[in-house]
N, C-alpha and C positions, 0 to 999 in steps of 0.2 A: 321177086328177084333177091338173091342172096349176095351180100357183100362180105368179103373176107378180108380182115385187117391183119396185116403181118407187122408185129411189133407193138409192145405194150409200154412204150415210152409216153411222154406227155401228149404228143400228137395222136398216137394211137388210142390211148385211153379217152381223150377228149372227144375224138371222133366217135368212139363207141358210146359215150354218154349222149352226144348229139343225135346218133342213130336211135338210141333207146327213147330219146324225147319224142321223136317223130314216128316211132313204130317201124323204122326201117330194119329189115332182117339182116343180121350180121352174125359173124363168129370172129373171135379174136385169138390170134396165135402168137406165142412169144417163146423165143429160144431158151431163156433162162428158166432153170427149174423152180426159182422163187423170185418174187419181186422185190428186190432190195436195193433202193438207191442209197449211196452213201457219200459222205464227204463233202457236200457242196450246198450252197444256197442258190436261189434263183430269184430274179426280179420279175414280177408280174406287173407290166405296164398297163395303163388304162385300156388299151386296145384289147389286151388279153382278159382283163377284168370284165369288160363289157360282155364278152362271150361267156365267161364263167357266170356272170349274173344272169344272162339269158338261159343258162343251163341249170339255174337254181343251186349253185354251189358257192357263190361269193361270200355269204355270211360265214360259212365255216372257214374259208380262207382268211377273212378278216380276223377272225378269232385266233386262228392258229399262227398267223403271220405278223408282220410289223409294217406299219405304214411309213413310207419315205415321203417327207413333206418338203425336202430340200435336196438338190443334187449338186455336189461340189466337185469341181476339179481343182486341185491344189498342189502346192510344192511339198517336198518332203517334210518340211517344219510344220505342216497343217495349215499354213497360210493360204488364203483362197486365190485362185487364178479366174475361176468362173463359178458363179454361185447362182443357181436357178431355183427360185421358190416355186412351189406347185400350187399356189393359191388359185390361179386361174384354171388350172387343171381340175382342181377339186370343185370349183364352182360350176364348171362345165359338165362334169361326169359324175360328181358326188363321191369321188374317191381319187387318190393318187396312186402311185406305184406301191405295191406291197412286196416286201422281201420275206421269203419263206424257205425253209429247208426243203430240198428236193424230195427227200424221203417222206416228209410230212404231206407234201402236195400229192405225191403218188398214191399215198395211202387214202387220202380224201377222195381222189378220183376212183380208185378201186372200189371203195365202199358204195359208190353210186351205181355199180354194175352187178347184174346177176352173174354169180360165180360160175354157173354152168355154161356161160358163154366165153369164158376165159380158159384157154388151153396152154399150159406151161410145158416147158421141155420140148417144144416143137420148133426146130430151127428149119427155116425155109431152105430148100435145096434147089428146086426148079419148078416150073410151071409149063403146061402145054395146052394149047387149044384143042378140044375134042371136036369130032365131026358134028356133034349136037350144037356147037357154038359155045358150050360151057368151057370152064377151065379147070383142069386137074392139077392140083398142087401136090408135089412130093416133098416130104420132109426128110431131114437127115436119118431118121430112124426107119425110113422107106415106107412109112405109112403115107396114105394119100387122102385127099379131101377135094371134093367137087364143088364148084362155086360158079356164080355168074360174073362176078367182078372181083378184082384184087386191088386192095389199097395197100401200097407199100409205104409203111411207116416205121421202117427198120433202120433208121439212122444214117449217118454220114458214110458208113461202110455197107450201105444197103445191098443185099444180094438180089433183091427184086430189081433195083435199078441196074445192077451190074449185068443182069440177063437181058433186059429189053434195050439198055443203052451201054453196051460194052466199052464204048469209046469215052465214057464219062470219066472225069479225072478230079481227084482232090488236089488242092493247092496248100503247100506248107508255107506258113508266114514267116518262118525263121525265128519263131518265138516259142518259148515254153512257159507253161503256167502251172503253178502250184495252188491248190484250193483247199481250204480247211474250215472246220467249225470249232471255234475256241470257246472255252467255259468262262473266258474273262468277260466281265461286265463292263461295257464301255461307258464313259462319262455321260451324264444326262443330255449334254449339248449335242451329242452324236447319236442319240437313240433313234431319231427319226430322219437321219441323213443318209444318203448314199454318197460315199466319198472315194474319189480316186486321186491318188497322189502320184505326180510324174517327177521322176528323178533323172539321173544321168543314164539314159537308156534303159531304165527300169521303172516299174510302177507297182502300186500297191492299192488295192481296193477294200473297202470296209462297209458292212451294213449289218445292223442287228436283225436277226431272223426269228428270235423268240426270247422269252424271259431268260436273262443271262446266258444267251447264246449269240455269238457274233460270227458271221461268215466273213472270211477274207479271201483275197486272191493275190498272188504275187506273179508278175510276168517279167521275164528277162530274155534278152536275145540268146539264142541257143549255141553259143560258142563254148560248149562245155570243155573245161580243162581237167587235167589229171587230179588236181586238188578237189574239185567239185565231186568227182567220181568216188574218191576215197572217203569224203566226209559223209556223215549222216544228213538227211534232208534238212533237219531243223538247224544243224550247224551251218550248212551252206546258206540257208535263208538269213539266218541271224548275221552272217558275215556281209552278205550282199546288201542287206538294208540297215546296216549299222549306222549309217549316216541320217536315217530318218528319225522322226520323232519317237521317243521311248515308248509311245503307245504301241508301235508296231512290234517291237521286241517282246512286249507283254502279250500281245495276241498271238504271235508265233510260238513263244514259250508255253502258253496256256493251252496248246493243242496237242493232244496225244499223237504220236507218230501214225497210228493206224487211222486217224481221221484226216491225214493229209494225202491228197490225190494229185498226181503229176501227169500232165498231158501236154503233148505238142499242140499248138494252135494251128488248125487247119480249117479250110472251108471247101466248098464244092464249086468248081468252075461252072458258070451258069450254063444251063442246058437249053437247047433250042425248044424242047418239049418236055413236059412233065408226065405225059401219058402215051400209051401205044395201045390201040385197040381197047380191050376191056381191063387194062391195068393202068392205074394212076398212082403217082408218087406224092407224098405230102411231107411237110416238115423237113427235117435234115436229110431225108432220103432224096428229096427234090431240089432243095435249095439251101443247103447248110451254109450258115454264116459264121464268121468269127464273132466272139462274144462282146465286142467293143461297144456295142450299143444296147446290150441287154435285151435283144429282140429275137434271139434264137427261138426259145420256148414260146414267145408271143406269137411269132409268125406260124408256128405249127398249130397253136390254138386258134388263130385266125382261119387257117386252112380248114379245120373241123367245122367251123361255123359255115363258111361259104359252101363247102362241098355238101354238107348234110342239108342245107337250105335248098340248094339247087336239085338235089335228088328228091327232096320232099316236093318241090314244085314241078316234078315230073318233066324235067328237061329231056329225059330219054337219052338217045344216043348222042346228044350234043352236050351232055352234062360235063364230062371231063374237059371238053373244049372251052365251054363257057367258064368253068372253074379256072382254068389257066388264063383266060382273057381278063378275068377280074382281078387276079392276084399277081401275075407275073411282073407287071411294071413296078408296083410298089416293092415287092420282094427284091427284085434286081437292084433297085435303088438302095435298099438297106444293105444288101450284101456288098455293093461297091463302096458305100459310105463307110461301113464298118471296117473294111479292109484298109481304106485310106486312113482312118482315125488310129488304127493299130500302128501303122507306119509312122504317122506324125508323132505319136506318143513317145516313140523310141528314136527320134531324130538324134543324130550325133552332132550335126551342125545346125545352126538356125534356132536353137532353143529359145534364145532371147526374143527373137521375132515372133516365134510361136506363142510364147507366153504373153507377149504384148498384145497380140491379136486376140487371144482368149480373154484377157483381162478387160479389153476395150470393146469387144463385140457387142453391138446393141441387143439388149434383152428382148426387144420386140421381135427381132428376126428369129432368135433362137426359140422363142415361145411359139412363133408361127409355124416353124419347121416341126416342133414337137407336137402341136396340136394336129397338124396334117397327119403325122405318123400315127397318132392315136385314133384317127377317124375310122369308123367301121360303117360300111354301107348296109343300110337295112334291106333285107330281102324278104319278099313274100308279104 
């Protein structure tokens, strides 16, 4: 049986590596003419790292990335509202979260795959079921490819999803995010911390991703005014975050314009099903989430683990149904919680109460929730 993966993002590449491990026949098609991730970092939480360890790629990621041993939500002056040490996580799994540049992660994943199975410049156009029961895929260049199964890993704007579930809808959060990689070397106290600072309806995140490389993101409500449109991106950000600790100004100023990426924050309204007949969606194509919990990439990586193991266990025609059963509850909880966290972080009223709750929330409860999220079920 041949599986065709559409999309060479984190989910698609990880799925291909998992298929490679189990000897599952596959081909991978990607619309971009070259694989070049730019401008951002990513957090790989222990649930993702367990999968990557299973796929024998963890050591390279440890070497190229940076461990996060403490997660802080704070005020603009860098004072802490919530501080969660990762000691228990490290004791349980052997590692904590790793922050890494997306381009570096993508390259590490690509290097694990036979290049003859990766086809670039192939944008999915449509698919149809043949009389034989197989699927014929047509690409934008009008070339075709015949396969037994299709794995849609083509992101939040998935063409695969839009064909099988045309009623699916993305949701706009009302927030805009800028992301960048700064050459500024952060102080030693921050080197192994993931920090998010909550201000007056704006927030700023920081984490080191490599030697002398710091990933940052800035989120604001999307009420863009004429002044914002006229200003350069860095000028806008420096003005909006002028009340924050001077470290923020140094990070923004230390980032070349071409390394700053701007996106509106959206997710996918939860779907009733992630599959239809011989087509299955994974990652953002099936369950895109806002980035507020650092779990978007991790959940795509988890998908790769569960799907490949179920196929390897020869679940047959029930594979996609079992995959959805094992994944849907957890994923939907993360999507819902992440959406809520994004709204809470930008409250106009009630900030004092929010900050009080954050500062006084029992660490035991927060750690229990975190450990539950990091759990991976062993299959096979």
